[in-house]
Each structure stands twice: as structure tokens, then as C-alpha cells.
GUFIPA-946415 format. One record per residue (C-alpha): residue in three letters; x, y, z. Coordinates in nm, 3 decimals, always signed. Layout:
<torbas>
TORBA/Ala/X/Y/Z
...
</torbas>
This chain:
<torbas>
TORBA/Asp/+12.155/+2.872/+10.337
TORBA/Arg/+12.207/+3.262/+10.131
TORBA/Val/+12.024/+3.534/+10.271
TORBA/Leu/+11.852/+3.714/+9.955
TORBA/Val/+11.991/+4.050/+9.943
TORBA/Arg/+11.801/+4.404/+9.807
TORBA/Ile/+11.857/+4.577/+9.471
TORBA/Lys/+11.914/+4.899/+9.580
TORBA/Asp/+12.175/+4.766/+9.864
TORBA/Leu/+12.368/+4.636/+9.542
TORBA/Thr/+12.663/+4.894/+9.530
TORBA/Val/+12.991/+4.846/+9.517
TORBA/Glu/+13.021/+4.769/+9.872
TORBA/Lys/+12.977/+4.443/+9.793
TORBA/Ala/+13.164/+4.389/+9.454
TORBA/Asp/+13.308/+4.051/+9.437
TORBA/Glu/+13.061/+3.915/+9.694
TORBA/Glu/+12.830/+3.596/+9.600
TORBA/Val/+12.482/+3.702/+9.631
TORBA/Trp/+12.152/+3.570/+9.550
TORBA/Val/+11.855/+3.799/+9.392
TORBA/Arg/+11.452/+3.791/+9.358
TORBA/Gly/+11.298/+4.044/+9.089
TORBA/Arg/+11.107/+4.025/+8.784
TORBA/Ile/+11.262/+4.041/+8.424
TORBA/His/+11.241/+4.386/+8.332
TORBA/Thr/+11.436/+4.320/+8.037
TORBA/Ser/+11.611/+4.076/+7.842
TORBA/Arg/+11.889/+4.110/+7.539
TORBA/Ala/+12.095/+3.883/+7.393
TORBA/Lys/+12.418/+3.950/+7.202
TORBA/Gly/+12.602/+3.638/+7.089
TORBA/Lys/+12.724/+3.431/+7.320
TORBA/Gln/+12.544/+3.679/+7.622
TORBA/Cys/+12.222/+3.771/+7.743
TORBA/Phe/+12.182/+4.143/+7.930
TORBA/Leu/+11.879/+4.112/+8.142
TORBA/Val/+11.783/+4.414/+8.346
TORBA/Leu/+11.642/+4.297/+8.678
TORBA/Arg/+11.381/+4.506/+8.943
TORBA/Gln/+11.230/+4.533/+9.255
TORBA/Gln/+10.994/+4.802/+9.309
TORBA/Gln/+11.150/+5.130/+9.183
TORBA/Phe/+11.546/+4.980/+9.183
TORBA/Asn/+11.709/+4.789/+8.952
TORBA/Ile/+12.039/+4.635/+8.772
TORBA/Gln/+12.187/+4.489/+8.505
TORBA/Ala/+12.214/+4.141/+8.508
TORBA/Leu/+12.471/+3.918/+8.242
TORBA/Val/+12.432/+3.611/+8.199
TORBA/Ala/+12.752/+3.465/+7.993
TORBA/Val/+12.893/+3.180/+7.821
TORBA/Gly/+13.150/+3.054/+8.074
TORBA/Gln/+13.227/+2.882/+8.369
TORBA/His/+12.927/+2.878/+8.527
TORBA/Ala/+12.678/+2.887/+8.165
TORBA/Ser/+12.613/+2.716/+7.852
TORBA/Lys/+12.521/+2.811/+7.568
TORBA/Gln/+12.168/+2.674/+7.661
TORBA/Met/+12.164/+2.911/+7.993
TORBA/Val/+12.188/+3.234/+7.826
TORBA/Lys/+11.905/+3.135/+7.562
TORBA/Phe/+11.756/+3.043/+7.840
TORBA/Ala/+11.791/+3.347/+8.021
TORBA/Ala/+11.713/+3.565/+7.716
TORBA/Asn/+11.368/+3.381/+7.592
TORBA/Ile/+11.202/+3.414/+8.031
TORBA/Thr/+10.933/+3.706/+7.923
TORBA/Lys/+10.904/+4.045/+8.084
TORBA/Glu/+10.784/+4.065/+8.432
TORBA/Ser/+10.870/+3.704/+8.509
TORBA/Ile/+10.993/+3.623/+8.861
TORBA/Val/+11.325/+3.530/+8.932
TORBA/Asp/+11.602/+3.428/+9.179
TORBA/Ile/+11.931/+3.520/+9.066
TORBA/Glu/+12.244/+3.355/+9.265
TORBA/Gly/+12.530/+3.539/+9.071
TORBA/Val/+12.846/+3.785/+9.207
TORBA/Val/+12.845/+4.188/+9.199
TORBA/Arg/+13.086/+4.304/+9.011
TORBA/Lys/+13.196/+4.661/+8.961
TORBA/Ala/+13.106/+4.798/+8.598
TORBA/Tyr/+13.375/+4.932/+8.341
TORBA/Gln/+13.137/+5.262/+8.268
TORBA/Lys/+12.844/+5.333/+8.438
TORBA/Val/+12.520/+5.135/+8.342
TORBA/Gly/+12.259/+5.365/+8.206
TORBA/Gly/+11.880/+5.346/+8.263
TORBA/Cys/+11.955/+5.078/+8.605
TORBA/Thr/+11.978/+5.260/+8.941
TORBA/Gln/+12.157/+5.054/+9.001
TORBA/Gln/+12.487/+5.187/+8.735
TORBA/Asp/+12.812/+5.145/+8.893
TORBA/Val/+12.749/+4.728/+8.981
TORBA/Glu/+12.647/+4.455/+8.753
TORBA/Leu/+12.547/+4.104/+8.871
TORBA/His/+12.754/+3.825/+8.667
TORBA/Val/+12.519/+3.557/+8.704
TORBA/Gln/+12.614/+3.227/+8.774
TORBA/Arg/+12.204/+3.026/+8.835
TORBA/Ile/+11.883/+3.134/+8.750
TORBA/Tyr/+11.542/+2.986/+8.856
TORBA/Val/+11.187/+3.152/+8.739
TORBA/Ile/+10.965/+3.085/+9.062
TORBA/Ser/+10.670/+3.272/+8.864
TORBA/Ser/+10.666/+3.333/+8.455
TORBA/Ala/+10.469/+3.546/+8.345
TORBA/Glu/+10.240/+3.581/+8.022
TORBA/Pro/+10.421/+3.672/+7.674
TORBA/Arg/+10.178/+3.951/+7.589
TORBA/Leu/+10.171/+4.248/+7.821
TORBA/Pro/+9.873/+4.464/+7.824
TORBA/Leu/+10.082/+4.752/+7.820
TORBA/Gln/+10.481/+4.836/+7.884
TORBA/Leu/+10.643/+4.957/+8.185
TORBA/Asp/+10.911/+5.136/+7.953
TORBA/Asp/+10.634/+5.316/+7.802
TORBA/Ala/+10.422/+5.386/+8.098
TORBA/Val/+10.748/+5.552/+8.289
TORBA/Arg/+10.781/+5.805/+8.021
TORBA/Pro/+10.736/+6.131/+8.063
TORBA/Glu/+10.450/+6.261/+7.783
TORBA/Val/+10.613/+6.539/+7.622
TORBA/Glu/+10.900/+6.320/+7.565
TORBA/Gly/+10.666/+6.038/+7.366
TORBA/Glu/+10.514/+6.329/+7.170
TORBA/Glu/+10.826/+6.448/+7.037
TORBA/Asp/+10.983/+6.108/+6.948
TORBA/Gly/+10.669/+5.933/+6.832
TORBA/Arg/+10.729/+5.690/+7.128
TORBA/Ala/+10.402/+5.530/+7.294
TORBA/Thr/+10.298/+5.701/+7.647
TORBA/Val/+9.990/+5.501/+7.850
TORBA/Asn/+9.719/+5.676/+7.842
TORBA/Gln/+9.530/+5.708/+8.184
TORBA/Asp/+9.264/+5.493/+8.137
TORBA/Thr/+9.460/+5.181/+7.963
TORBA/Arg/+9.730/+5.243/+8.327
TORBA/Leu/+9.369/+5.214/+8.556
TORBA/Asp/+9.210/+4.921/+8.354
TORBA/Asn/+9.594/+4.725/+8.397
TORBA/Arg/+9.640/+4.897/+8.737
TORBA/Ile/+9.857/+4.582/+8.831
TORBA/Ile/+10.096/+4.640/+8.583
TORBA/Asp/+10.105/+4.994/+8.609
TORBA/Leu/+10.129/+4.996/+8.998
TORBA/Arg/+10.518/+4.820/+8.915
TORBA/Thr/+10.636/+5.132/+8.709
TORBA/Ser/+10.879/+5.351/+8.932
TORBA/Thr/+10.671/+5.596/+8.940
TORBA/Ser/+10.394/+5.440/+9.061
TORBA/Gln/+10.641/+5.274/+9.370
TORBA/Ala/+10.774/+5.616/+9.474
TORBA/Ile/+10.465/+5.796/+9.452
TORBA/Phe/+10.279/+5.542/+9.678
TORBA/Cys/+10.611/+5.537/+9.916
TORBA/Leu/+10.608/+5.910/+9.928
TORBA/Gln/+10.186/+5.845/+10.019
TORBA/Ser/+10.248/+5.614/+10.326
TORBA/Gly/+10.527/+5.814/+10.471
TORBA/Ile/+10.224/+6.097/+10.466
TORBA/Cys/+10.038/+5.917/+10.644
TORBA/Gln/+10.327/+5.747/+10.907
TORBA/Leu/+10.462/+6.143/+10.965
TORBA/Phe/+10.064/+6.262/+11.012
TORBA/Arg/+10.046/+6.016/+11.282
TORBA/Glu/+10.414/+6.049/+11.416
TORBA/Thr/+10.326/+6.396/+11.448
TORBA/Leu/+9.958/+6.393/+11.625
TORBA/Ile/+10.090/+6.180/+11.886
TORBA/Arg/+10.384/+6.333/+11.991
TORBA/Lys/+10.121/+6.624/+12.024
TORBA/Gly/+9.904/+6.414/+12.231
TORBA/Phe/+9.641/+6.312/+11.984
TORBA/Val/+9.452/+5.945/+12.037
TORBA/Glu/+9.371/+5.780/+11.713
TORBA/Ile/+9.011/+5.677/+11.681
TORBA/Gln/+8.809/+5.458/+11.424
TORBA/Thr/+8.487/+5.618/+11.362
TORBA/Pro/+8.174/+5.379/+11.122
TORBA/Lys/+8.145/+5.389/+10.795
TORBA/Ile/+7.804/+5.272/+10.835
TORBA/Ile/+7.594/+5.594/+10.949
TORBA/Ser/+7.180/+5.639/+11.011
TORBA/Ala/+7.215/+5.952/+10.819
TORBA/Ala/+7.402/+6.162/+10.540
TORBA/Ser/+7.724/+6.301/+10.809
TORBA/Glu/+7.680/+6.659/+10.669
TORBA/Gly/+7.313/+6.657/+10.614
TORBA/Gly/+7.365/+6.688/+10.236
TORBA/Ala/+7.210/+6.491/+9.939
TORBA/Asn/+7.571/+6.376/+9.848
TORBA/Val/+7.540/+6.031/+10.016
TORBA/Phe/+7.518/+5.692/+9.901
TORBA/Thr/+7.255/+5.500/+10.029
TORBA/Val/+7.281/+5.090/+10.169
TORBA/Ser/+7.036/+4.835/+10.214
TORBA/Tyr/+7.069/+4.716/+10.542
TORBA/Phe/+6.880/+4.443/+10.655
TORBA/Lys/+6.468/+4.613/+10.660
TORBA/Thr/+6.562/+4.929/+10.668
TORBA/Ser/+6.794/+5.135/+10.436
TORBA/Ala/+7.220/+5.334/+10.597
TORBA/Tyr/+7.420/+5.558/+10.445
TORBA/Leu/+7.826/+5.534/+10.354
TORBA/Ala/+7.937/+5.781/+10.594
TORBA/Gln/+8.056/+6.159/+10.407
TORBA/Ser/+8.262/+6.228/+10.683
TORBA/Pro/+8.396/+6.127/+11.030
TORBA/Gln/+8.263/+6.420/+11.113
TORBA/Leu/+7.995/+6.368/+11.411
TORBA/Tyr/+8.192/+6.106/+11.563
TORBA/Lys/+8.509/+6.353/+11.560
TORBA/Gln/+8.314/+6.593/+11.763
TORBA/Met/+8.132/+6.298/+12.048
TORBA/Cys/+8.480/+6.216/+12.110
TORBA/Ile/+8.572/+6.569/+12.186
TORBA/Cys/+8.265/+6.612/+12.424
TORBA/Ala/+8.365/+6.257/+12.552
TORBA/Asp/+8.639/+6.434/+12.667
TORBA/Phe/+8.904/+6.299/+12.414
TORBA/Glu/+9.042/+6.695/+12.372
TORBA/Lys/+9.255/+6.580/+12.147
TORBA/Val/+9.171/+6.327/+11.817
TORBA/Phe/+9.230/+6.188/+11.494
TORBA/Cys/+9.153/+5.896/+11.273
TORBA/Ile/+9.245/+5.780/+10.934
TORBA/Gly/+9.010/+5.604/+10.688
TORBA/Pro/+8.816/+5.597/+10.393
TORBA/Val/+8.557/+5.917/+10.318
TORBA/Phe/+8.205/+5.877/+10.070
TORBA/Arg/+8.131/+6.124/+9.860
TORBA/Ala/+7.837/+6.032/+9.602
TORBA/Glu/+7.896/+6.424/+9.387
TORBA/Asp/+7.905/+6.345/+9.002
TORBA/Ser/+8.249/+6.536/+8.945
TORBA/Asn/+8.452/+6.429/+8.690
TORBA/Thr/+8.738/+6.655/+8.790
TORBA/His/+9.093/+6.608/+8.791
TORBA/Arg/+9.067/+6.606/+9.182
TORBA/His/+8.740/+6.443/+9.296
TORBA/Leu/+8.697/+6.150/+9.404
TORBA/Thr/+8.349/+5.923/+9.500
TORBA/Glu/+8.612/+5.772/+9.752
TORBA/Phe/+8.936/+5.891/+9.950
TORBA/Val/+9.073/+5.841/+10.235
TORBA/Gly/+9.011/+6.090/+10.542
TORBA/Leu/+9.311/+6.252/+10.752
TORBA/Asp/+9.071/+6.410/+10.974
TORBA/Ile/+9.165/+6.612/+11.291
TORBA/Glu/+8.913/+6.705/+11.580
TORBA/Met/+9.068/+6.945/+11.932
TORBA/Ala/+8.898/+7.132/+12.192
TORBA/Phe/+9.079/+7.480/+12.248
TORBA/Asn/+9.125/+7.715/+12.561
TORBA/Tyr/+9.105/+8.038/+12.450
TORBA/His/+9.070/+8.121/+12.044
TORBA/Tyr/+8.990/+7.840/+11.760
TORBA/His/+9.299/+7.934/+11.644
TORBA/Glu/+9.503/+7.712/+11.823
TORBA/Val/+9.299/+7.458/+11.662
TORBA/Val/+9.450/+7.629/+11.316
TORBA/Asp/+9.814/+7.700/+11.437
TORBA/Glu/+9.817/+7.298/+11.531
TORBA/Ile/+9.706/+7.185/+11.184
TORBA/Ala/+9.921/+7.351/+11.024
TORBA/Asp/+10.292/+7.293/+11.183
TORBA/Thr/+10.125/+6.929/+11.137
TORBA/Leu/+10.128/+6.996/+10.752
TORBA/Val/+10.445/+7.136/+10.772
TORBA/Gln/+10.646/+6.856/+10.903
TORBA/Ile/+10.497/+6.626/+10.681
TORBA/Phe/+10.689/+6.831/+10.412
TORBA/Lys/+10.959/+6.870/+10.615
TORBA/Gly/+10.978/+6.497/+10.673
TORBA/Leu/+10.876/+6.399/+10.290
TORBA/Gln/+11.138/+6.640/+10.243
TORBA/Glu/+11.385/+6.414/+10.488
TORBA/Arg/+11.323/+6.092/+10.409
TORBA/Phe/+11.190/+6.071/+10.073
TORBA/Gln/+11.463/+6.180/+9.857
TORBA/Thr/+11.473/+5.906/+9.618
TORBA/Glu/+11.082/+5.871/+9.547
TORBA/Ile/+11.022/+6.294/+9.508
TORBA/Gln/+11.363/+6.249/+9.259
TORBA/Thr/+11.200/+5.927/+9.058
TORBA/Val/+10.862/+6.070/+9.027
TORBA/Ser/+11.041/+6.403/+8.888
TORBA/Lys/+11.239/+6.173/+8.613
TORBA/Gln/+10.879/+6.121/+8.495
TORBA/Phe/+10.671/+6.439/+8.594
TORBA/Pro/+10.873/+6.764/+8.566
TORBA/Cys/+10.811/+6.989/+8.904
TORBA/Glu/+10.948/+7.277/+9.101
TORBA/Pro/+10.971/+7.145/+9.494
TORBA/Phe/+10.708/+7.206/+9.725
TORBA/Lys/+10.765/+7.574/+9.916
TORBA/Phe/+10.654/+7.623/+10.230
TORBA/Leu/+10.716/+7.858/+10.524
TORBA/Glu/+10.739/+7.834/+10.882
TORBA/Pro/+10.539/+7.984/+11.061
TORBA/Thr/+10.236/+7.868/+10.784
TORBA/Leu/+10.127/+8.220/+10.613
TORBA/Arg/+9.780/+8.328/+10.691
TORBA/Leu/+9.532/+8.525/+10.476
TORBA/Glu/+9.161/+8.639/+10.541
TORBA/Tyr/+8.939/+8.515/+10.316
TORBA/Cys/+8.904/+9.000/+10.246
TORBA/Glu/+9.286/+8.990/+10.170
TORBA/Gly/+9.255/+8.681/+9.949
TORBA/Val/+8.973/+8.861/+9.794
TORBA/Ala/+9.104/+9.182/+9.731
TORBA/Met/+9.500/+8.981/+9.576
TORBA/Leu/+9.243/+8.853/+9.279
TORBA/Arg/+9.063/+9.207/+9.302
TORBA/Glu/+9.395/+9.378/+9.201
TORBA/Ala/+9.459/+9.118/+8.964
TORBA/Gly/+9.091/+9.156/+8.718
TORBA/Val/+8.886/+8.935/+8.911
TORBA/Glu/+8.503/+9.037/+9.000
TORBA/Met/+8.399/+8.901/+9.286
TORBA/Gly/+8.143/+9.000/+9.600
TORBA/Asp/+8.266/+8.997/+9.957
TORBA/Glu/+8.022/+8.724/+9.999
TORBA/Glu/+8.095/+8.468/+9.700
TORBA/Asp/+8.262/+8.141/+9.753
TORBA/Leu/+8.591/+8.071/+9.611
TORBA/Ser/+8.559/+7.921/+9.224
TORBA/Thr/+8.793/+7.608/+9.134
TORBA/Pro/+8.982/+7.867/+8.862
TORBA/Asn/+8.991/+8.162/+9.110
TORBA/Glu/+9.166/+7.921/+9.386
TORBA/Lys/+9.428/+7.853/+9.143
TORBA/Leu/+9.456/+8.206/+9.082
TORBA/Leu/+9.510/+8.305/+9.407
TORBA/Gly/+9.750/+8.042/+9.430
TORBA/Arg/+9.971/+8.202/+9.211
TORBA/Leu/+9.933/+8.519/+9.364
TORBA/Val/+10.066/+8.430/+9.671
TORBA/Lys/+10.301/+8.254/+9.500
TORBA/Glu/+10.451/+8.543/+9.391
TORBA/Lys/+10.382/+8.803/+9.664
TORBA/Tyr/+10.498/+8.572/+9.941
TORBA/Asp/+10.684/+8.256/+9.777
TORBA/Thr/+10.505/+7.963/+9.929
TORBA/Asp/+10.254/+7.705/+9.774
TORBA/Phe/+10.070/+7.631/+10.101
TORBA/Tyr/+9.900/+7.866/+10.316
TORBA/Ile/+9.548/+7.912/+10.462
TORBA/Leu/+9.290/+8.129/+10.420
TORBA/Asp/+9.074/+8.271/+10.716
TORBA/Lys/+8.715/+8.358/+10.828
TORBA/Tyr/+8.524/+8.236/+10.541
TORBA/Pro/+8.160/+8.407/+10.496
TORBA/Leu/+7.867/+8.263/+10.662
TORBA/Ala/+7.714/+8.215/+10.381
TORBA/Val/+7.961/+8.013/+10.169
TORBA/Arg/+8.019/+7.713/+10.473
TORBA/Pro/+7.771/+7.456/+10.624
TORBA/Phe/+7.482/+7.557/+10.924
TORBA/Tyr/+7.748/+7.373/+11.178
TORBA/Thr/+7.967/+7.675/+11.149
TORBA/Met/+8.045/+7.863/+11.439
TORBA/Pro/+7.933/+8.243/+11.346
TORBA/Asp/+8.221/+8.520/+11.382
TORBA/Pro/+8.129/+8.703/+11.737
TORBA/Ala/+8.252/+9.006/+11.547
TORBA/Asn/+8.115/+9.046/+11.216
TORBA/Pro/+7.785/+8.893/+11.140
TORBA/Lys/+7.931/+8.794/+10.813
TORBA/Thr/+8.173/+8.647/+10.844
TORBA/Ser/+8.259/+8.261/+11.010
TORBA/Asn/+8.562/+8.087/+11.262
TORBA/Ser/+8.590/+7.892/+10.943
TORBA/Tyr/+8.993/+7.850/+10.702
TORBA/Asp/+9.092/+7.635/+10.415
TORBA/Met/+9.389/+7.506/+10.350
TORBA/Phe/+9.575/+7.503/+10.023
TORBA/Met/+9.887/+7.361/+9.854
TORBA/Arg/+9.989/+7.518/+9.440
TORBA/Gly/+9.618/+7.669/+9.474
TORBA/Glu/+9.379/+7.395/+9.545
TORBA/Glu/+9.259/+7.318/+9.864
TORBA/Ile/+9.344/+7.043/+10.107
TORBA/Leu/+9.137/+7.103/+10.375
TORBA/Ser/+8.802/+7.268/+10.474
TORBA/Gly/+8.786/+7.329/+10.883
TORBA/Ala/+8.603/+7.567/+11.115
TORBA/Gln/+8.519/+7.593/+11.483
TORBA/Arg/+8.205/+7.404/+11.495
TORBA/Ile/+7.928/+7.534/+11.663
TORBA/His/+7.889/+7.396/+12.008
TORBA/Asp/+7.572/+7.534/+12.167
TORBA/Pro/+7.217/+7.300/+12.058
TORBA/Gln/+6.992/+7.626/+12.044
TORBA/Leu/+7.270/+7.801/+11.836
TORBA/Leu/+7.290/+7.495/+11.588
TORBA/Thr/+6.925/+7.453/+11.570
TORBA/Glu/+6.870/+7.811/+11.444
TORBA/Arg/+7.136/+7.763/+11.225
TORBA/Ala/+6.953/+7.460/+11.067
TORBA/Lys/+6.673/+7.616/+11.019
TORBA/His/+6.811/+7.904/+10.838
TORBA/His/+6.985/+7.637/+10.567
TORBA/Gly/+6.676/+7.474/+10.552
TORBA/Ile/+6.764/+7.158/+10.746
TORBA/Asp/+6.514/+6.847/+10.842
TORBA/Leu/+6.605/+6.857/+11.226
TORBA/Glu/+6.469/+6.517/+11.266
TORBA/Lys/+6.749/+6.401/+10.993
TORBA/Ile/+7.037/+6.552/+11.248
TORBA/Lys/+6.881/+6.536/+11.578
TORBA/Ala/+7.159/+6.236/+11.682
TORBA/Tyr/+7.388/+6.549/+11.580
TORBA/Ile/+7.221/+6.837/+11.819
TORBA/Asp/+7.190/+6.587/+12.070
TORBA/Ser/+7.517/+6.491/+12.118
TORBA/Phe/+7.592/+6.846/+12.229
TORBA/Arg/+7.311/+6.839/+12.480
TORBA/Phe/+7.524/+6.751/+12.830
TORBA/Gly/+7.813/+6.998/+12.783
TORBA/Ala/+8.017/+7.051/+12.495
TORBA/Pro/+8.447/+7.255/+12.518
TORBA/Pro/+8.503/+7.511/+12.237
TORBA/His/+8.624/+7.282/+11.962
TORBA/Ala/+8.741/+7.305/+11.570
TORBA/Gly/+8.891/+7.074/+11.346
TORBA/Gly/+8.928/+6.955/+10.937
TORBA/Gly/+8.986/+6.704/+10.702
TORBA/Ile/+9.263/+6.670/+10.455
TORBA/Gly/+9.227/+6.414/+10.129
TORBA/Leu/+9.527/+6.197/+10.167
TORBA/Glu/+9.504/+6.165/+9.723
TORBA/Arg/+9.520/+6.571/+9.670
TORBA/Val/+9.799/+6.598/+9.945
TORBA/Thr/+9.988/+6.406/+9.762
TORBA/Met/+9.895/+6.499/+9.426
TORBA/Leu/+10.011/+6.846/+9.496
TORBA/Tyr/+10.344/+6.749/+9.679
TORBA/Leu/+10.492/+6.592/+9.421
TORBA/Gly/+10.311/+6.873/+9.146
TORBA/Leu/+10.124/+6.585/+8.988
TORBA/His/+9.780/+6.700/+8.721
TORBA/Asn/+9.528/+6.446/+8.855
TORBA/Val/+9.426/+6.278/+9.180
TORBA/Arg/+9.403/+5.960/+9.023
TORBA/Gln/+9.735/+5.863/+9.007
TORBA/Thr/+9.771/+5.935/+9.379
TORBA/Ser/+9.421/+5.664/+9.375
TORBA/Met/+9.575/+5.345/+9.451
TORBA/Phe/+9.234/+5.198/+9.315
TORBA/Pro/+9.026/+5.512/+9.230
TORBA/Arg/+8.698/+5.560/+9.231
TORBA/Asp/+8.482/+5.806/+9.051
TORBA/Pro/+8.138/+5.834/+8.885
TORBA/Lys/+8.250/+5.637/+8.574
TORBA/Arg/+8.500/+5.402/+8.747
TORBA/Leu/+8.430/+5.063/+9.001
TORBA/Thr/+8.694/+4.836/+8.899
TORBA/Pro/+8.964/+4.726/+8.931
</torbas>
């Protein structure tokens, strides 16, 4: 009749209580008439002791010692205060004295990777010659890798980002929408799109929910957001590109100026950062044990620089680039370092991009024909959001599409959506995996994608 207790709740307050716990055998070590087990649940673990005595025979100690790592067991026992801190366990002040142990699901004796190796900081492994686990081994055996305390913490925090994104926007009066992922034409008019067979014709996987977000604005929803998969057929094998990722997308009508939207998006991200600091310190600390990183810094309100100011900072640092040239990845990172040195923030906005480097649907700046009402947002020197005021006038949109050499027939549905009255609006798309990676200071987006898809990986 006992109720299962969570390992994270086993503290000195529960000392001398009889409990029932389910978890995985992380390690086992027999010593004479005793067997020490480490029992794990997600990112929490506790030492369990099976000792010959009133509740355990020699055979039971031997049985416990022979349970294979990663097997799932039920343990009935008594929580005891530890005589000294239990190193290597999250529950360091108590241990579990085992009375009964049941194997619920036995794991095979040979594991494709050892969890202790998978959570070892890479530098530490290199220094003492101990094994570390490379990325391909992790991803080929993702189910085992996801059991590590680091992975558990990463994806709990990522879940928190989605939760905070949704909470914040609903509080701001946004409506959550669901958009089609199978579409009749490429979302952004480009070639980086996956083609799929669709009965007797072809369809495409959506590169973005943008068309549908904008159609909702035209349908008077005023403020919308969506969370869902986005597909990019880009042969980019970099640390930050995936062929499928989760998009956190926002679109909003505004009254006077597109900065209303910029400020709303920036504040949403700030609320996410604050929420992570308040609710997920355990997860942040768990990840930092394996991947040490400076805490993420941000300003409130968010720093906003114009593109020309960013270019000026880069030129001052010795970079040669033109006024209408887009930022390369190295220049993005350098600018991030320069901004951090000058303003002490890891998060900032770059506004007023050159019109020449933005998509056809971007609204030109009415005060300067060479710039546009567009913006990117950066974390630790890497772009996490690209956004703009959209052209809502079908005639101007047609002109800009022709200027970019786009086949008007392919984007007819997009242009037609503005023919029945469309309010001025702007928006942007955020990559969930990239935000998680950069907030935690990780070095590869595959660490923050549960089952990553890139040009070379389609499984598991």
C-alpha cells in the first residue's frame, strides 16, 4: 500500500521513514557482506545499501550486486541520515537502507556507452586519460545518452522555455495557432525546401509558418504565436544548423511603428530568461558541471543597436565590410564579443538591416531606401531570431518579388492574402534548440535537439 517516493524528495526530513522507490541501477559495488548501489531517477540519485542483517541475507546481497546497470528496480527501505556526505550523489545527506529489492526490467549486461563517461567534462577526460563519449556515439545511442543527468537537465530546461514562451504571450493577449506543415509552395520562395509526394502531385514541408501567421493577422487575430516543427533543406553541416527544428513563431499587428513588435518580442525573451533563472537553477547547475559557462547576462529593456552602429564597431575592431554587406558568422561572433565588452549583455537586437540582404517581403525603410524595417536578435554573438515588418500592400509586394526574380505564380496565394485589407504587422521566428544551446553556453545544437536531423543524420 506504500506510495512511490521521488528520489529528489528523499532528504533529512524523511530520515527513519520507510519508503518505496523506483529507479535505475546506476552503479553497484559489493564489499564483503554489503553492496552499495546508486539508484537514479532523471538527474537525481541516492546511495542505497544492502547489508547482511535482519532484512537481508548473503544471497540478497549477492543478488543485488549482480543486477545489471540501467536495470529498473523497486526498492523498499528506510531513509537514514548519512554519517558523512555521500560524494557523487545529488542526495548527499541521506542514504537508503534496503529491506527488499525487486527487478522490474532487466538491462542487457553490455551497454553501448557508460553514463559516467557521458557526463564527464571533456577536458577532465583528456587530462587523466579516462574515456569521454563522442557526439556520434551519443546520437547513435540517443536513448542511453538522454538518461544522463546533463541531458535530463537540458531537456527539462528546454521544456521550460516553451512553457515560459506560451505563458508570457498568452498573458500579453496572443492567441496560439496551429499551421499546416504540408504546403503547396515554398514558404519563403527559396530552393531550400523538402519536396514530398502528395497523391498525384508534389507538396513541400513548410520552411516557416509565416504565410499562415500573416493570414491570421489579415483575419483580425491581431496577435498570434505558434510552436511547431520547421524544415530547411540546407546542406549546412555546422554547429548550429538542423534540417528540422522547433520554431517559436510570433506575428503581431501594430498601431504606429514596427518597434511595438520588436519590443514585445524582446520582452518575451527577457521574461523567458528571468523565468529560467528563477525556476531552473538546478538544471542550469547540472549542465554547468559538465559544460562550465558564464551565467547568461541580459539588460532590461533590451539593448537595441542599428545595423550601421554594429558595422562601425566591427570596422573599429579592424574588420573590412561594406555598408550593405550581410554579417558573416565570424563577424556575428566578433560583434557579440564587442557588445559584451561595451554593454555587458549577452542578448541584444540589431535593427535596420540593409534592404539588399533581406527577403522580398521585408518592408523598406520609408526614410532610407537602402535600409529596411527588419531586425535580428542575438544570444552570445549568434542569431536566434530573424524578423521584420512585412509588406502588407500587394502592389509593393509584387514589385519587390519581381526585383528578387521570384516567379509570381508560385507566390500568388501569398500576395492574394493581402488583397482584402491587411493591417501593418511584423513578426519573427525563434529556433528553440538554438536558444537552449546559447542560454546554457553549449557548443553544438545537436546537444539540444532530442533526436537531431541534419544532412547526414536521419536516425534514430
